[in-house]
C-alpha positions, 0 to 999 in steps of 0.5 A: 175780063169777060162779060158773061156775068158782071160784079152787080149780078153777082152782088145780087146773089148775096144771100141767096141759097143754091146747090153745089155738088149736092150740098145746100149754101148761102152766098155771103161775099163777092171778091173781085180779084179774082172775081169769086163767090163766097159761100157758106154751107147751110148746115156747117161742119167743123173741124179741130184746128191744131196748134203748131205741135199738132195738139188739138187746139180749137173748133173751126168752121170748114163750111165756107167755099170760094168759087172762081167765076171765071176760068184762069184766062177770063174767057169762060165761066169757071167750071166749079162756078157752072155746077151752082143750081139756084 
């Protein structure tokens, strides 16, 4: 893994708000395998989840994203992660 950003630096991001692709998010968790930032949209959206028969079942949040920190080969920051604007 690359040392462009380390786990401690990512953990300091938890609770911070940022913009990604024009939407406002807050970092809520860090995943370690693969190293990723989990964030929730500040204005949550909901979708209707269907059951196995395709019938409307319940409302679920569609406002959580997981952004990989590094590219698959681990040598560079992932292009999606680079779109973060703090």
